[in-house]
Steps between C-alpha positions, in 0.01 A plus 500: 500500500165686529698807592717464201214554260581850359531667182775424247563243234297203586397335173762232555280347768168534331338372182780624284767309693769349289643149528807646676287690739292196588821291544644772735183502704501115527870499611418765766200308618714173528771690690247652740334166568851345563570780761162433666582126509839564658350724761230246578765226524719707722210577737404136520857402566539761779194354673573127454870522583417662842497251783158362573467674842570852345287489179124527468483587861139638492381189313680284751347695788155417353513149359828357644501218758469756779300748291189663618283299261612185693465605854174502697335818592468830308716596198568825666606393839868573420448792265702318239226456255383820352272394223116485508323198625413421140874487425544250774227291360659495146846426649381213727528238223870595451586409856503130412781545234852417560723809567745438223249429230285789614801729486569418141136506388446825685805675346428387137129563554565860614732546201214387267262748666754781453523414123126492460471829690753658257317360197173631615634846584667525162192415317312762706712798393288803404440511119623595253832331520755427231582157373844527663339576836246219471772250427760611749285623795450145643870395550569848638208474741609160623857613538397799708284280719778253558729792600248666730543477877139388553532197276846410637371542858190287415703221359755493771233511787253268326225765501168493314476876418536454121165320485269804578674715245477228236134425583416867453684527164343186376157624602551838336677392180496122428156354583179566308182605680456737786393226747817290441699812539335585827546156637880504442529849661277375787734205562797734501317715759447192714879454489583870549212710630617831353435361152131584574597846395471377148121455543428884499729535194298236317171658613600860395625384161169328407595141591243473770444120464870448545493730804207310660657168413824595666331612813285182501796269450693664779203463735457137394862406545525674840173332611644166385816552706276615792302183487813282484708701752277724711739565772780593260267714306368690809867557612605643160190716417395613844778466747778618253265721297589340172853379586627825645798427729567149366850418389797740567484842660280734298761774572772301323645650181374205304138617553472753221146631581360818648451322829857383519640856408282666765632265762859560392443873528398451864117523496333259722156410642184671400678786332685256266180307429306820424775631266516159325126490439475853373799482277397153373152629408661795316735273309220257414263767362767680304667193369176323389390814325823512309468121425149539363623789279780307354268194451260708308783641291589145382788447732361216707845355600596841641167527684565151648855607602372824657230297695763251610725791628201625705473152657870504577467839671193448708555145606595488872805281407662481162803282502760493226362203322163687452641794307465377142218744431747783499710338222193482275477880522797531247239486221395850569638762265634818655641817348452685180868472393691195384766573751247488787312198380728243663527666834194342672567135385869517590408641852259221558720220372785620702293534820365146451828333406780666703547549874410855606858563617613480145250754376573770761809613698535377854400827666294540806276757336407267215416200721124566502512484116724198460318310768156553333608521130256242376210649700588831349491359150166329569357826640631688195337252263169501685462867560747733330680387187342667196456213268420610153158440344478317170335815356808707573697587191811401681386148598619341172735777380701665777689817410825360334842574614711717273770295336810642346611416143772231516848629491711329219737236648840406378405132462183411306373237757483762782265515667438129558160586658340755258180512711707633785475847369630807673221681676519878532262540806599420846373175657253472773661618821338251727609214285852635485516531880361138539762383242790663699367362821446141387820513305686605818331221708596247241857648506508444876365144484750395232791647694394293802429186290843513348630344824235246532250712702734578787763771546776269609403206273740585223795621700750232391401533141503877502847505664634252249374722215662801673831322495450432133437865430790607703737264312376619164555863597841424634592332162379805325673743740175686572465381869508855634216455755725437806725804430200730432306370801795572738595827347153637527457371862809715595335831386193557729307744287553292180386181683192687635413636153522155325300337779232759474497473120483123506207490742304798382482520106438143385119529477459882517675591167331229280165580638560877445610448147182281433270765664650783287470300178148396580393855545721678238588237238246226497618330178855484621366378846370177336833462315709548817274301733504196256881506503508523879258209525689273273836588681337422838364154380836412360665598821257276700597213281867573594420508868335164464766330298815643667461599870806700589644618822606864482848592617391606851355156566807310376690354816871551520531754224513796728223721354335752726120549502504881502115521514391254768820447688689168582309175434511193726584222256436242763118563488315336213323827408785735595299682763222736416612605144411200306165444665365792282572369159700250295864643510601245232318667216807681382560377150404714303507816703155668468648795697722574217260369236202722601740802534640435156136475363438847656823637347427367156141620513586846616791513233261422224204706606624808690480816304795677668869398507533551875204269561673236290817551706312461830334198370840342429625587846250264665632175355859620565429574866294176533780270356750675736268450802421132446875430478616731766235360757596148422150406360592389152785376292609681188361219286159550664499839349592364170203254533274795586603679183446193300136448611426869445640480151306180440185675622527788262590258222200273567269798504647611155483146365137442597334829460734698267695826545371743752264783400679831518282775634562856607428623845205710408162323564151551378206428725268215406513154397479169677634515847576873507738732309667356194805610324451776256712349231688180441737387240285276289717440200791654324269741317406707802354510846172337605214741562268421790183688521209484744154390378167637608460232768845553644679201340829552330551425126824441315477715179842418368501481124545145370 
């Protein structure tokens, strides 16, 4: 919400707000809190419905009947306890609680801490913020926390890593008095030693009493634990050098710290230790300098987030449940243009909520990035991302995106969402690539989930639906698949052509069309991309609701799989083919649907008649290929055409008619070149000019 503060009509959320505006905000707030409540309930249900031996495993390891807090000897004899001795001292009273009662109390107590954390973070947003942001930030913050992998991991394992983050935020933003602030931060440091990095931040920003109090509290808590558990304290602080080496292997992917990544890159021994110390010192100095700068600029929450990211990077071990600091960095504002303003928060939220394999392709060359994506985000926040200063003219008012004048629609109620205006500038490339990648990952997951999570899980249902489709086509006398399949198989070059076309052009042509539109026709790119997105979502619903066996996987019908060869129907997964993807995601056919989208887009936008003709050949060849190779029924193609038509229709209904722009472009504007003209109204074309600062303006006469 902080990143959404930009120029434009905003009086509806300020002092001049009307009753309707206030009611709209209240409804949005209620809806967002309901979403947050549903997410919290779902997370609690996931934990509590898990069998007792599989949930809260870390908590059970500590305080369970056989936990380290019960057995005699050192807490660190088995390397299962990774907290400080002070943490063990705090947790010891819980060892007397019954497991079931403790599980419920711990789960709901953690949920309460997450809610408090979200409320405090929302109140700490850098000023000024609009009334809308102040009212809606809290439920959005709580929802993001509930969705984040650190919180989900913390709740499932029964970890305590939310406490240090909450104590720091309470110390910086909630309590009064520097001494009280320092005490809370010192207690957080006693639980997680890298929190001591906040003491230099406090000192350098003029809160020296708080800095001294935090150091003193940390020393007192550590001394108390040393007096109560001297052997454990010696083991933790001296033998393990502050907990280094406790828990899992520091080279594991779950350790998102500099130490972990150096070990994964093959560095060992004194060389690795030396590199880690040098790099940690550099990150600490640079990160704390940036944090002090942002704190003095009035962005204390951003300064806290940057300092927390430094702690993530330089800690010898940073497990997944300790990565909440990175999520707080979304409050920083990056980019001069409106189209760039959302890039940083979206990247951070995706990195902290989705598995890395969903964000990047599964390629060997990208493994170092996907394996360390959260560490990269923390490093970027600590040392590299150019967060805007509050004194920047673009902090509150980024360069606006150029909007086209609305094109008159045939029906007065179109568009249904007037705020979804047609933008003339191209969107941010990184966000678009992420959208494509995450969308494709979701597409793969839904295809697999359509059969209950296994390839062969829906075989009987899919074959039953295949028999239904075959019967309908027979009744309509359009069951030409068997004849076409066998006729093509008899002609070698034709079979090879359709096999090649089926396997080669499904992704290449749509991506090429999108790339050309992005570069040459940005306004039409948004129109076409939106239609493709709607069509794909509708198709996924079809895959889920109606798993369907293609002709080549229907026993006893005599179809020939021209692409992969004969299938062994006695095997549950039909050999190697169906181990790759869900072969029952056939209705509707996205092979034909995406090809038809390409054909329609090229037909509408191509400037030459021969380009339009080539564009129409693609869906013609595709529908021939899917039938000839036995991969789809004719009605699958009809379903593909239906979802594409619905995709274009939904885009028109929600956002209005597309903006018609010529091919010539003028340099400038948000996100790169913008169309030189656009049809704004029946009276004439819209005129786009470039201002002195490089932003585009629509000068169409009204």
